[in-house]
Backbone as a ProteinNet text record, in pm:
[ID]
protein_1_A
[PRIMARY]
MSEDLVARQARTLGRFGYLSLGSTTLAQLRRSKFVRTKLNVEEERRKPDGVVFLPLGGIKAVIETKQPKELTSRHIPSVITDYPLMARLGEKLRKLELAQKDVRSTREALERAEFAVEVADPYLTLSLDDAAFDLSIGKRVLVSEHSDTGVPVYSANVIVPFGKVAASNLENFDRPSLLWGIDGNFDWNFIPAGHPFATTDHCGRLQVLRDDLLPEYVFWYLKLTRARYGFDRTFRSSLGNMKAEVSVQVPLDSGTGQPSLSRQRAFAEGFKSREASRTLSLRALEDVLSSRISVEAWMSDQPI
[TERTIARY]
10567.3	10701.4	10800.9	10873.9	10982.2	11137.9	11255.7	11335.9	11417.8	11355.7	11410.2	11375.4	11236.9	11222.1	11286	11327.8	11388	11506.6	11595.4	11734.2	11718	11645.6	11587.6	11570.6	11470	11459.2	11533.8	11624.7	11725.1	11789.6	11800.9	11940.6	12020.2	12135.7	12240.4	12237.4	12242.6	12220.2	12378.3	12481.9	12589.7	12666.3	12660.5	12670.3	12548.5	12453.2	12299.7	12217.2	12142.4	12033.9	11895.5	11842.5	11712.5	11623.5	11475.7	11383.1	11240.7	11212.1	11082.4	10991.7	10865.1	10755	10613.3	10602.4	10512.5	10374.1	10274.8	10154.7	10180.8	10281.4	10321.2	10288.2	10189.6	10180.5	10256.5	10282	10349.1	10293.6	10177.1	10135.8	10191.2	10185	10236.3	10385.3	10446.2	10611.6	10609.3	10542.8	10537.7	10506.1	10409.5	10385	10502.6	10562	10680.1	10813.8	10793.3	10907.5	11010.9	10952.8	11070.6	11056.2	10955.8	10943.4	10871.7	10951.4	10915	10854.3	10852.8	10773.1	10607.9	10582.8	10425.3	10380.4	10277.8	10196.2	10070.1	9996.6	9862.6	9801.9	9638.5	9558.6	9614.2	9605	9665.4	9785.1	9882.1	10005.2	10089	9977.9	9948.4	9924.8	9809.7	9795.8	9894.8	9971.8	10088	10129.5	10179.1	10268.2	10397.6	10491.4	10650.1	10668.4	10766.5	10806.8	10932.9	11017.4	11081.2	11142.8	11214.7	11301.2	11462.1	11496.2	11682.3	11711.1	11824	11898.4	11998.1	12012	12154.2	12296.1	12399.6	12496.2	12480.7	12443.5	12425.5	12320.1	12225.9	12094.8	11968.5	11845.6	11722.3	11715.8	11574.6	11516.1	11532.4	11600.1	11627.7	11553.7	11518.7	11463.6	11331.3	11256.8	11134.7	11178.5	11135.9	11165.6	11004.8	11002.3	10894	10902.9	10850.5	10891.1	10763.1	10745.7	10628.1	10688.1	10593	10574.9	10549.7	10591	10604.8	10437.8	10336.1	10204.4	10148.1	10227.7	10181.7	10238.8	10334.5	10412.3	10338.9	10365.9	10281.7	10392.3	10368.4	10483.9	10477.8	10374.5	10381.6	10541.5	10588.5	10729.6	10706.2	10746.4	10720.9	10865.1	10891.6	11042	11121	11006.3	11067.7	11073.2	11024.7	11038.3	11178.7	11266.2	11417.3	11415.1	11378.3	11402.5	11567.4	11609.2	11728.5	11855.7	11899.6	12004.2	12144	12179.5	12298.7	12288.9	12152.1	12147	12198.7	12130.5	12158	12326.4	12374.6	12550.8	12613	12549.5	12623.1	12611.3	12487.3	12450.3	12574.2	12572	12634.1	12768.7	12857.4	12991.3	13014.2	12884.7	12919.6	12910	12803.5	12792	12942.6	13006.8	13129.3	13226.1	13230.6	13327.5	13315.9	13164.8	13102.9	13185.5	13151.2	13218	13360.9	13402.8	13549.5	13596.1	13501.9	13543.6	13482	13361.7	13363.6	13425	13528.9	13607.4	13742	13763.4	13892.9	13821.7	13673	13623.2	13625.6	13637.4	13611.2	13736	13842.5	13988.9	14018.1	13958.6	14040.2	13994.7	13808.9	13764.3	13835.7	13843.4	13910.6	14023.8	14148.1	14282.8	14251	14147.5	14109.3	14036.3	13977.7	13940.1	14063.5	14143.4	14230.4	14371.2	14387	14465.5	14465.2	14588.4	14625.9	14684.6	14631.4	14700.8	14828.2	14919.8	15059.1	15034.7	15074.5	15053.4	15174.5	15237.8	15352.5	15351.6	15370.2	15359	15524.4	15535.9	15681.5	15714.6	15862.7	15914.8	15898.8	15848	15871.3	15713.9	15720.5	15593.4	15583.9	15496.6	15516.4	15403.6	15487.5	15396.2	15362.5	15229.9	15154.2	15048.3	15095.5	15031.5	14875.5	14807.7	14648.1	14636.9	14755.5	14725	14793	14803.6	14840.6	14723.7	14739.2	14651.8	14567.8	14609.7	14566.9	14413.7	14426.1	14287	14220.4	14098.3	14010.7	13939.8	13948	13964	13832.2	13739.9	13622.9	13552.6	13506.5	13409.5	13279.4	13203.6	13056.9	13027.6	12868.3	12826.7	12712	12725.2	12647.8	12504.5	12437.9	12332.3	12241.8	12109	11996.6	11918.8	11892.4	11766.9	11638.8	11591.8	11512.6	11519	11659	11681.6	11622.8	11629.6	11610.3	11461.1	11474.9	11343.3	11321.2	11205.8	11167.3	11193.5	11226.3	11276.3	11392	11471.4	11561	11726.2	11816.1	11959	11983.6	12062.4	12134.6	12259.5	12258.7	12387.1	12459.2	12557.3	12687.2	12739.9	12765.8	12824.8	12960.3	12976.1	13106.6	13095.6	13028.7	12979.8	12961.6	13044.4	13064.8	13027.3	12996	12915.5	12780.2	12725.4	12577.7	12536.5	12437	12391.8	12308	12325.7	12274.4	12148.4	12104.2	11994.2	11956.5	11821.2	11799.8	11769	11818.1	11772.4	11723.9	11687.4	11587.6	11691.4	11792.6	11907.1	12030.7	12126.4	12265.9	12363.8	12450.9	12528.6	12652.7	12637.7	12760.9	12737.6	12857.5	12826.6	12931.5	12898.5	12976.8	12988.9	12931.3	12870.3	12914.3	13019.4	13044.8	13161.1	13228.4	13342.7	13315.4	13361.1	13308.8	13371.9	13312.9	13360.9	13390.8	13529.6	13588.2	13542.3	13488.9	13442.5	13515.6	13568.1	13590.9	13563.8	13565.3	13493.4	13587.1	13531.8	13582	13507.5	13578	13580	13458.4	13497	13413.1	13540	13472.6	13560.1	13620.7	13771.1	13837.3	13795.6	13727.8	13717.7	13690.3	13673.1	13657.7	13532.1	13468.1	13394.1	13392.9	13309.9	13317.2	13198.3	13180.8	13027.9	13058.5	13006.3	13059.1	12979.8	13004.8	12975.5	12838.9	12750.8	12623	12534.2	12590.4	12515.4	12489.7	12426.2	12409.3	12379.8	12429.2	12446.1	12499.3	12503.2	12513.2	12608.6	12674.8	12786.6	12788.4	12771.4	12763.6	12953.8	12972.5	13062.1	13150.1	13113.8	13188.9	13224.4	13241.5	13252.2	13331.6	13443.1	13501.7	13490.9	13492.7	13468.9	13620.8	13657.8	13795.5	13715.4	13760.6	13757.8	13920.4	13895.3	14062.2	14025	14094.4	14075.9	14151.8	14265.2	14332.8	14290.4	14278.5	14236.8	14323.5	14456.1	14524.8	14594.1	14481.4	14470	14324.1	14324.6	14200.7	14150.7	14050.5	13933.3	13946.6	13941.1	13907.8	14063.7	14145.7	14288.7	14333.7	14295.1	14318.7	14265.1	14085.9	14020.8	14069.8	14121.2	14156.5	14305	14355.6	14498.6	14482.7	14369.1	14365.9	14280.9	14212.8	14131.9	14226.4	14309	14383.4	14535.3	14544	14642.5	14617.4	14483.8	14431.1	14460.5	14495.6	14537.1	14704.7	14761	14902.3	14907.2	14795.8	14795.9	14757.1	14705.4	14630.4	14551	14444.2	14336.4	14229.2	14192.2	14077.9	14045.6	13957.9	13911.8	13971.1	14085.3	14200	14278	14348.7	14408.7	14327	14233.4	14129.6	14166.8	14115.6	14106.8	14091.3	14103.7	14061.5	14114.2	14075	14105.1	14241.8	14328.7	14415.8	14526.2	14489.3	14560.1	14603	14452.8	14454.2	14541.2	14553.5	14651	14799.2	14817.1	14954.6	15010.8	14941.7	14997.7	14940.7	14878.8	14817.5	14851.2	14904	14970.5	14951.4	14958.6	14921.5	15043.6	15073.3	15186	15114.7	15157.2	15102.5	15174.5	15149.6	15238.4	15261.9	15415.2	15404.5	15456.2	15427.6	15476.8	15650	15697.7	15822.5	15897.7	15807	15828.6	15850.9	15738.1	15697	15731	15712.5	15762.6	15618.5	15471.6	15380.9	15294.6	15166.5	15107.4	15041.4	15029.9	15021.1	14856.2	14757.9	14619.7	14630.9	14692.4	14685.9	14722.3	14861.3	14889.4	14811.5	14745.5	14663.1	14553.3	14453.8	14387	14362.1	14524.5	14531.3	14557.8	14631.8	14640.1	14490.6	14431.5	14241.4	14204.1	14218.8	14136.9	14162.8	14323.1	14365.1	14328.9	14355	14296.1	14158.2	14076.9	13925.6	13875.2	13992.3	13946.4	13970	14105.2	14166.9	14036.1	13986	13913.5	13779.1	13707.7	13604.6	13629.1	13714.5	13734.8	13742.8	13823.1	13795.6	13677.7	13576.9	13476.6	13361.4	13396.5	13303.7	13348	13498.7	13519.8	13484.4	13468.4	13425.7	13292.8	13195.3	13044.8	13037.9	13117.9	13122.4	13134.2	13229.2	13259.2	13159.6	13104.2	13014.5	12871.7	12869.3	12718.5	12767.5	12876.5	12907.1	12913.5	12922.1	12907.9	12754.9	12706.3	12560.7	12479.9	12501.2	12396.6	12341.6	12224.5	12174.5	12180.4	12183.2	12183.5	12020.3	11985	11844.1	11887.7	11838.6	11848.5	11806.2	11736.2	11659.8	11779.2	11847	11960.3	12092.3	12091.7	12203.5	12079.1	11981	11879.8	11956	12003.1	12030.7	12200	12276.1	12387.1	12493.5	12497.5	12568.8	12729	12826.7	12985.1	12966.2	13029.9	13028.4	13150.5
12684.2	12674.8	12762.2	12803.6	12925.8	12862.1	12954.8	12879.9	12878.7	13006.4	13023.6	12892.6	12842.3	12730.5	12600.3	12587.1	12447.8	12469.4	12599.2	12598.1	12530.7	12610.6	12524.6	12373.3	12355.6	12188.4	12112.4	12140.1	12038.1	11962	11825.4	11731.6	11715.5	11668.8	11676.3	11502.7	11483.9	11376.1	11344.4	11341.1	11312.5	11463.7	11474.8	11599.7	11675.9	11621.7	11699.8	11726	11797.7	11833.5	11769.7	11716.3	11636	11715.6	11716.7	11767.3	11660	11667.6	11587.6	11665.7	11636.3	11706.2	11688.5	11556.5	11523.8	11536.3	11653.9	11638.6	11729.7	11816.1	11888.3	11838.9	11901.5	11839.9	11930.8	11818.1	11897	12006.2	11983.4	12170.7	12249.7	12248.4	12362.8	12367.8	12275.6	12279.1	12367.8	12334	12383.9	12536.9	12599.7	12721.3	12811.6	12710.4	12780.2	12776.8	12753.8	12722.8	12629.1	12543.6	12439.7	12316.2	12293.6	12192.8	12268.1	12290.5	12374.3	12316.7	12168.7	12090.1	12080.6	12095.3	12099.6	11993.6	11979	11869.7	11868.9	11752.8	11732.4	11716.2	11693.4	11702.8	11644.3	11498.2	11376.8	11383.8	11432.6	11447	11609.5	11664.6	11789.9	11731.2	11642.2	11600.7	11522	11457.8	11368.7	11433.1	11364.4	11419.2	11313.8	11361.8	11305.7	11302.2	11214.3	11178.7	11287.8	11336.7	11419.7	11498.7	11581.4	11673.5	11674.3	11638.2	11662.6	11788.9	11848.4	11971.7	11957.3	11988.7	11955.9	12089.2	12087.6	12151.2	12330.2	12348.8	12494.9	12574.1	12500.9	12512.9	12544.2	12540.9	12499.1	12369.2	12362.1	12161.3	12130.2	11998	11959.8	11819.8	11767	11639.6	11622.6	11542	11497.4	11338	11275.4	11128.9	11067.7	10945.4	10872.6	10746.8	10708.9	10577.5	10486.8	10400	10330	10162.9	10111.3	9972.3	9943.9	9814.4	9801.9	9809.7	9735.4	9731.4	9909.1	10003.3	10124.3	10192.4	10160.2	10231.3	10191.3	10310.8	10334.7	10327.8	10364.2	10348.1	10503	10553.2	10727.8	10765.9	10851.3	10931.8	11038.9	11068.5	11233.6	11289.3	11364.6	11436.7	11461.3	11556.7	11608.4	11521.5	11363.9	11277.1	11179.6	11180.7	11114	11010.6	10892.1	10797	10689.8	10740	10653.3	10705.5	10654.3	10677	10693.7	10594.5	10586.8	10713.8	10740.2	10862.4	11003.7	10997.6	11104.3	11114.1	10998.8	10997.6	11060.7	11035.6	11117.9	11244	11276.1	11440.5	11492	11415.6	11488	11514.7	11402.3	11412.5	11552.7	11562.6	11663.3	11788.3	11783.2	11912.2	11961	11856	11872.6	11933.9	11879.8	11937.5	12076.5	12091.8	12229.7	12373.9	12276.3	12374.9	12401.8	12312.1	12319.9	12424.7	12394.9	12497.4	12654.4	12666.9	12769.7	12849	12779.6	12823.8	12871.6	12803.5	12891.1	13012.1	12986.3	13113	13242.8	13202.9	13310.6	13346.6	13263.1	13301.5	13437.2	13367.7	13467.6	13616.7	13587.2	13767.8	13820.2	13727.4	13851.5	13907.9	13828.5	13866.4	13976.3	13966.7	14065	14204.2	14188.3	14325.7	14378	14314.1	14365	14420.5	14370.7	14433.9	14570.5	14597.4	14738.9	14742.7	14821.8	14851.3	14916.1	14893.9	14992.2	15113.5	15204.4	15328	15400.7	15377.2	15440.9	15531.4	15677	15793.7	15780.9	15796.5	15812.5	15968.2	15977.4	16127.1	16184.4	16311.2	16399.2	16411.2	16438.5	16464	16564.7	16614.9	16683.9	16657.5	16663.4	16589.1	16736.3	16677.4	16827.9	16726.1	16821.4	16780.6	16850.3	16784.1	16814.7	16952	16971.7	17112	17214	17195.6	17270.1	17373.4	17500.6	17570.9	17530.7	17430	17381.3	17303.8	17280.4	17199	17261.1	17227.4	17306.5	17168.1	17165.9	17035.5	17090.1	17022.3	17047.2	16944.6	16957.6	16859.8	16907	16816.2	16864.7	16872.1	16865.7	16903.8	16797.7	16743.5	16662	16673.8	16535.4	16539	16488.4	16515.2	16439.6	16373.6	16275.8	16172.8	16324.1	16361.4	16468.8	16593.1	16583.1	16642.7	16578.9	16465.8	16402.1	16414.3	16441.5	16465.1	16373.4	16322.8	16261.2	16313.9	16431.5	16517.2	16617.9	16631.9	16707.8	16687.3	16720.4	16662.6	16559.7	16449.4	16326.3	16414	16308.6	16359.9	16251.3	16259.5	16157	16137.9	16043.3	16007.8	15972.7	15845.3	15781.5	15689.8	15649.5	15545.3	15628.4	15723.6	15792.2	15740.4	15623.6	15549.8	15551.5	15525.3	15526.5	15675.8	15753.6	15866	15799.9	15883.9	15857.4	15867.3	15940.7	15977.1	16109.6	16202.2	16323.7	16457.2	16552.2	16684.4	16743.7	16867.3	16996.6	17077.8	17078.4	17180.1	17136.4	17186	17139.7	17217.3	17210.8	17266.2	17311.7	17299.6	17313.4	17424.7	17489.3	17597.1	17560.1	17615.6	17591.6	17437.4	17417	17321.9	17301.2	17406.8	17427.1	17333.4	17314.7	17183.3	17069.9	16956.8	16837.4	16799.7	16729.5	16724.1	16578.3	16540.1	16410.7	16388.9	16326.8	16297.8	16171.9	16174.4	16077	16054.7	15881.9	15879.7	15897.1	15967.3	15915.1	15845.2	15792.2	15685.8	15563.9	15515.5	15425	15363.3	15306.4	15257	15404.2	15397.2	15480.7	15490.4	15505.3	15552.3	15642.3	15690.3	15767.1	15758.9	15901	15890.2	15990.7	16007.3	16122.6	16208.8	16311.3	16366.3	16487.1	16438.3	16545.7	16684.6	16768.3	16889.4	16955.7	17055	17055.1	16931.2	16901.4	16765.9	16831.1	16881.1	16934.9	16817.3	16806.6	16741.7	16798.8	16714.9	16748.5	16670	16731.5	16614.8	16624.3	16503.5	16501.9	16530	16506	16539.6	16405.2	16321.7	16166.3	16175.8	16289.5	16294.4	16413.6	16395.8	16510.1	16521.1	16667.2	16732.5	16741.1	16713.1	16788	16823.2	16971	17003	17065.8	17045.7	17059.6	17213.7	17292.4	17444.9	17485.6	17396.9	17437.8	17372.7	17452.9	17409.1	17338.2	17316.3	17231.6	17091.9	17064.3	16951.7	16891.2	16784.8	16712.1	16634.5	16672.9	16613.7	16500.2	16398.1	16259.6	16193.5	16281.3	16213.5	16204.2	16312.8	16297.7	16245.8	16201.2	16093.6	15984.6	15915.6	15780.8	15767.1	15894.2	15857.8	15824.4	15924	15909.9	15754.6	15736.3	15606.3	15507.1	15461.5	15353.1	15349.6	15486	15476.1	15484.7	15490	15511.4	15386.5	15313.4	15193.6	15185.1	15286.5	15281	15388.6	15489	15555.8	15511.6	15403.9	15319	15399.9	15470.2	15510	15420.2	15473.4	15362.5	15451.5	15376.4	15439	15528.6	15444.9	15501.2	15632.1	15597	15696.9	15767.6	15828.6	15897.3	15988.3	15991	16053	16198.5	16268.7	16384.6	16479.9	16610.8	16718.4	16737.2	16741.9	16782.8	16662.9	16506.9	16422.6	16388.3	16430.8	16467.2	16535.3	16680.7	16760.7	16713.5	16686.7	16628.9	16504.8	16414.7	16289.7	16230.3	16303.7	16262.7	16350.7	16304.8	16389.6	16320.2	16390.6	16321.3	16374.3	16276.9	16283.6	16331.6	16440.5	16491.5	16506.4	16416.1	16388.1	16554	16567.7	16674.5	16647	16771.3	16794.1	16761	16708.6	16678.4	16829.8	16917.9	16997.6	17159.8	17132.8	17286.8	17268.3	17138.8	17128.9	17178.8	17168.2	17202.3	17104.8	17070.5	16981.4	16928.2	16805.4	16793.9	16716.2	16751.1	16720.2	16587.5	16571	16439.6	16333.3	16329.2	16227.3	16188.6	16309.2	16272.4	16228.3	16247.6	16150.9	16052.5	16013.7	15880	15803.5	15818	15734.6	15745.9	15856.1	15819.6	15704.7	15715.5	15595.1	15492.4	15473.1	15349.9	15297.4	15404.1	15361.6	15320.9	15350.8	15356.7	15227.2	15164.5	15034.3	14957.1	14935.7	14850.2	14816.2	14920.5	14920.7	14861.5	14922.3	14839.6	14660.3	14652.8	14486.4	14416.8	14459.1	14424.8	14417.6	14528.1	14539.6	14398.3	14379.2	14285.8	14145.7	14149.1	14043.3	13992.4	14102.8	14043.1	14013.9	14108.7	14057.6	13892.6	13852.8	13746.7	13627.1	13664.6	13603.7	13599.6	13714	13702.1	13630.8	13616.7	13579.7	13439.5	13363.4	13196.5	13162.2	13252.3	13253.9	13266.1	13337.3	13348	13254.9	13166.8	13130.3	12978.3	12950.1	12834.6	12716.8	12584.4	12448.6	12408.7	12351.6	12282.7	12173.8	12061.9	11926.1	11823.6	11910.9	11871.6	11853.4	11982.8	12000.6	11869.6	11773.9	11685.3	11564.8	11547.2	11425.9	11345.7	11427.7	11336.5	11237.2	11296.1	11285.3	11269.6	11376.5	11445.1	11482.1	11497.5	11518.8	11662.3	11724.2	11893.9	11898.2
19721.1	19726.6	19673.8	19773.4	19737.5	19710.2	19700.7	19686.8	19831.7	19921.1	20058.1	20114.9	20105.1	20148.1	20104.1	19995.1	19935.5	20001.1	20002.5	20078.9	20213.6	20304.6	20428.4	20481.7	20360.9	20424.3	20312.7	20185.1	20158.5	20199	20145.2	20195.6	20118	20148.4	20022.3	20004.2	19880.4	19832.6	19722.4	19797.9	19740.2	19674.2	19549.6	19501.7	19469.3	19480.8	19487.6	19596.5	19567	19687.7	19682.5	19785	19780.1	19871.3	19790.7	19881.2	19887.8	20033.7	20023.9	20031.9	19930.5	19897.3	19959	19977.2	20058.8	19980.2	19984.5	19919	19802	19758.9	19670.1	19532.5	19460.4	19307.4	19176.9	19093.3	18956.4	18917.4	18919	18883.9	18967	19115.2	19179.6	19155.6	19151.7	19103.4	18965.9	18864.9	18767.7	18779.4	18856.7	18878.2	18941.7	19047.3	19115.5	18983.7	18852.5	18782.4	18821.3	18896.5	18935.3	18788.1	18764.8	18655.9	18568.9	18428.2	18275.8	18176.1	18196.1	18079	18117.3	17968.6	17982.1	17990	18108.5	18176.1	18149.6	18075.6	18111.5	18257.7	18209.1	18371.3	18452.7	18388.8	18485.1	18530.8	18478.7	18527.5	18605.8	18618.7	18667.6	18841.6	18845.8	18975.2	19037.9	18992.2	19055.2	19140.3	19244.6	19380.6	19376.2	19326.9	19329.2	19466.4	19522	19624.3	19663.4	19597.2	19628.1	19497.9	19476.4	19374.1	19448.1	19300.3	19303.8	19263.9	19326.7	19292.9	19182.2	19069.4	19014.8	19083.2	19122.9	19133.7	19090.8	18972.3	18936.3	18992.7	19063.9	19132.1	19007.5	19113.2	19060.5	19056.9	19077.2	19053.1	18914.8	18905.9	18780.1	18775.1	18843.7	18830.2	18966.1	18911.1	19001.4	19049.1	19159.1	19208.5	19227.8	19183.7	19210.9	19280.3	19381.3	19388.4	19372.3	19289.5	19244.9	19222.3	19238.1	19234.2	19093.8	19026.4	18905	18832.5	18901.5	18861.5	18845.4	18924.7	18932.9	18770	18720.5	18621.5	18502.3	18431.8	18276	18184.2	18085.8	17968.1	17929.8	17963.9	17938.1	17997.2	17902.8	17925.1	17957.1	18083	18144.8	18151.1	18043.5	18029.9	18190.1	18267.7	18412.6	18498.8	18488.6	18569.3	18547.1	18670	18630.5	18714	18705	18780.5	18749.3	18632.7	18591.9	18657.6	18793	18861.2	18784.6	18714.5	18609.4	18511.9	18484.9	18397.2	18451.3	18591.3	18684.7	18753.8	18733.8	18779.4	18634.9	18501.2	18420.2	18364	18404.5	18438.5	18520	18662.7	18731.6	18717.8	18638.2	18580.9	18485.9	18386.4	18303.6	18358.1	18484.3	18518	18604	18665.6	18696.3	18599.8	18505.8	18399.5	18349.9	18362.9	18343.6	18437	18555.4	18694.5	18712.5	18653	18656.1	18522.4	18388.6	18273.2	18352.9	18401.9	18450.2	18551.4	18665.9	18746.1	18651.9	18547.6	18443.9	18392.5	18332.4	18285.2	18387.6	18541.5	18618	18642.7	18643	18702.3	18531.9	18450.7	18315.1	18357.5	18389.7	18365.7	18472.3	18588.6	18705.4	18650.2	18581.7	18547.2	18441.5	18367.6	18262.6	18309.3	18420.7	18449.6	18567.7	18598.7	18682.9	18583.9	18471.4	18378.7	18345.4	18340.5	18313	18201.3	18075.9	17966.3	17951.6	17880.4	17865.3	17814.4	17903.8	17807.4	17819	17661.9	17651.1	17568.6	17580.7	17507.9	17440.4	17335.7	17271.5	17271.1	17311.2	17256.5	17151	17152.5	17219.8	17337.9	17445.4	17533.4	17593	17687.4	17792.4	17929	18052.5	18139.7	18228.2	18252	18319.2	18427.7	18552.3	18662.6	18667.1	18711.4	18722.8	18796.7	18885.1	18942.6	18834.7	18693.3	18591.3	18554.7	18487.2	18511.6	18358.1	18306.3	18175.8	18236.5	18369.1	18408.5	18507.8	18487.5	18634.6	18692.4	18833.9	18883.9	18994.2	19034.3	19176.1	19206.5	19306.8	19378.6	19407.2	19401.6	19426.9	19598.4	19592.6	19723.1	19794.5	19880.2	19964.2	19875.5	19863.3	19804.6	19916	19965.4	20041.8	19983.3	20025.4	19972.5	19935	20029.8	20016.1	19876	19845	19732.6	19605.7	19594.1	19482	19447.4	19279.2	19213.4	19097.5	19057.8	18954.8	18799.7	18824.4	18688.5	18707.9	18619.2	18599.4	18569.7	18633	18551.9	18616.3	18609.2	18648.5	18780.9	18876.3	18955	19008.8	18987.2	18966.5	19117.7	19187.6	19321.7	19296.4	19420.3	19390.3	19265.6	19220.7	19102.9	18974	18948.2	18786.9	18688.5	18671.5	18540.3	18541.8	18673.6	18651.5	18751.3	18684.9	18784.7	18922.4	19036.9	19149.4	19132	19083	19059.7	18994.3	19037.4	18962.2	19079.1	19026.5	19124.7	19068.5	19069.6	19033.8	18962.6	18985	18894.5	18971.9	18861.3	18873.2	18946.3	19032.8	19139.2	19032.6	18881.8	18846.2	18738.7	18650.2	18573.1	18438.5	18335.4	18214.3	18155.3	18082.7	18012.3	17890.8	17839.3	17710.1	17686.4	17769.7	17730.5	17797.6	17736.5	17820.1	17981.1	18005.6	18162.8	18243.6	18236.9	18304.9	18442.9	18483.5	18626.8	18689.7	18789.2	18924.1	19040.1	19056.7	19192	19305.3	19411.4	19548.9	19626	19722.5	19825.7	19771.1	19671.8	19619.4	19488	19398.9	19288.3	19233.3	19204.6	19115.1	18983.1	18922.7	18791.6	18722.8	18585	18500.7	18413.9	18376.6	18295.6	18188.6	18103.2	18014.3	17967.5	18013	17970.4	17873.6	17764.6	17660.8	17643.9	17610.9	17624.7	17602.3	17662.9	17637.5	17713.6	17805.1	17883.4	18009.7	18073.1	18217.7	18312.2	18418.5	18537.3	18632.1	18781.3	18921.2	18960.5	19047.7	19135.3	19282.2	19356.7	19501.8	19558.7	19679.8	19748.3	19739.4	19690.4	19625.1	19463.2	19392.5	19257.5	19240.4	19162.4	19116.4	18970.2	18925.7	18796.4	18744.9	18611.7	18544.8	18416.9	18392.4	18223.9	18203.9	18079.5	18018.8	17966.1	18012.2	17977.4	17825.6	17787.2	17666.9	17535.2	17470.6	17324.4	17254.3	17277.6	17233	17324.4	17388.5	17498.8	17425.2	17395.1	17331	17475.3	17527.2	17627.5	17610.6	17486.2	17489.6	17498	17480.3	17506.9	17668.9	17735.5	17855.5	17935.1	17874.6	17955.1	17961.7	17826.1	17825.8	17882.2	17867.3	17950.1	18108.4	18178.2	18293.8	18330.4	18247.7	18293	18262.5	18191.6	18158.9	18269.1	18323.4	18407.7	18572.2	18594	18692.8	18856.2	18805.3	18857.6	18944.7	18861.9	18962.2	19031.8	19085.9	19208	19310.2	19316.1	19443.6	19524.1	19465.8	19536.1	19574	19716.6	19752.4	19830.6	19968.8	20068	20134.6	20211	20274.4	20208.9	20095.7	20011.6	19918.5	19937.8	19883.9	19780.7	19653.8	19552.5	19577.5	19677.1	19691.3	19611.2	19594.2	19534.1	19546.2	19661.3	19674.9	19629.3	19682.8	19632.2	19454.6	19429.6	19271.5	19206.1	19277.5	19188.7	19235.5	19345.7	19380.6	19331.1	19295	19242.7	19114.6	19044.7	18913.1	18823.9	18660.7	18580.7	18467.5	18334.9	18199.9	18130.8	18039	17934.1	17815	17768.1	17654.1	17520.5	17419.5	17261.2	17225.8	17188.4	17127.9	16991.4	16907	16747	16747.7	16681.8	16674.3	16612.3	16546.4	16446.7	16533.7	16612.8	16682.6	16807.8	16887.7	17018.5	17095	17011.4	17085.9	17104.1	17185	17164.3	17054.3	16992.5	16867.4	16890.4	16814.1	16837.5	16748.5	16637.9	16543.1	16661.9	16688.1	16808.1	16920.6	16964.7	17102.7	17062.2	16936.2	16854.2	16828.7	16785.6	16749.7	16883.8	16944.7	17106.6	17165	17156.4	17227.1	17148.9	17023	16922.9	16962.7	16972.1	17028.9	17167	17275.6	17388	17389.4	17295.9	17295.4	17264.5	17170.2	17094.9	17178.9	17264.9	17348.1	17443.4	17527.9	17622.9	17591.9	17439.4	17409.1	17373	17333.1	17320.2	17479.3	17550.2	17650.8	17719.2	17749.6	17769.7	17680	17569.3	17494.6	17596.1	17593.1	17626.3	17788.7	17842.8	17992.6	18001	17877.2	17873.2	17828	17743.2	17681.5	17832.3	17887	18005.1	18116.9	18145.4	18230.4	18184.1	18055.9	18005.6	18004.7	18002.2	18040.7	18201.9	18254.5	18425.9	18484	18389.1	18427.2	18381.4	18301.4	18225.3	18326.3	18267.9	18375.6	18277.5	18332.2	18267.1	18278.3	18133.6	18160.2	18154.7	18270.3	18249.7	18106.7	18066.4	17926.2	17822.4	17876.5	17733.8	17776	17825.3	17868.1	17859.8	17819.4	17829.5	17682	17593.6	17493.5	17486.8	17616.3	17671.5	17528.4	17499.7	17414.6	17488.9	17420.8	17547.1	17504.6	17633.9	17615.2	17608.4
[MASK]
++++++++++++++++++++++++++++++++++++++++++++++++++++++++++++++++++++++++++++++++++++++++++++++++++++++++++++++++++++++++++++++++++++++++++++++++++++++++++++++++++++++++++++++++++++++++++++++++++++++++++++++++++++++++++++++++++++++++++++++++++++++++++++++++++++++++++++++++++++++++++++++++++++++++++++++++

């Protein structure tokens, strides 16, 4: 029995789903991981009349219709014939669904949130068209060019490599590389110096050429301000648009008027710390949303 079969044959039973089993045994249900309680040989041979689905998915109870003389005193934790108990379980799960809805809203708001990036005076604004930066876009990579070994190749998703190719289409890995995605989710990734890779025509590469500009600062500034430009599949983050629209505010030393590496470093560390906190929060919220509920956890009838 598969979940696809369940989806096709299940019927609605209030807030639950109900599936009539016919000749299916508890042993078959357990092998399908719909019943997780350990059963003895006699219990494995039993054929319940049906199974009940609780709202969050998965089979959580089996139903048997028996005459009083057929009933035994042996308790099978996976068999629920107590309908008031089912009602209490359903009420608790409804509360949990509402709580998860609030969590989902919080996660979505946190994902969309843009940290305020404020660079105090004095600072210098540099366009990405400035000679301080070198920008390029990769070439098209065919599936036939993929290799089991070689260097990672990045495409529109600049966080996870698209695959591997035998050799890189790029030169000069003596400086860090800042990658941005094109025709997908506009985001940035930081590749340290000395790590060869390749790019497709859906991935851009930026290198900082001036020694008084900290690549880590430029990366975090661009990453945390990326939402303000509105790049998407229509307004593409092409080479021309990046040079025309995107700029970086570089903090200066108040005494010399030159870029301050110490201020850049402090900003970068602050940006990195805030983004790390947001990432941890998002992961924790995702764990809550992806958790599954076992009916045995509610058998004690403890409040949630």
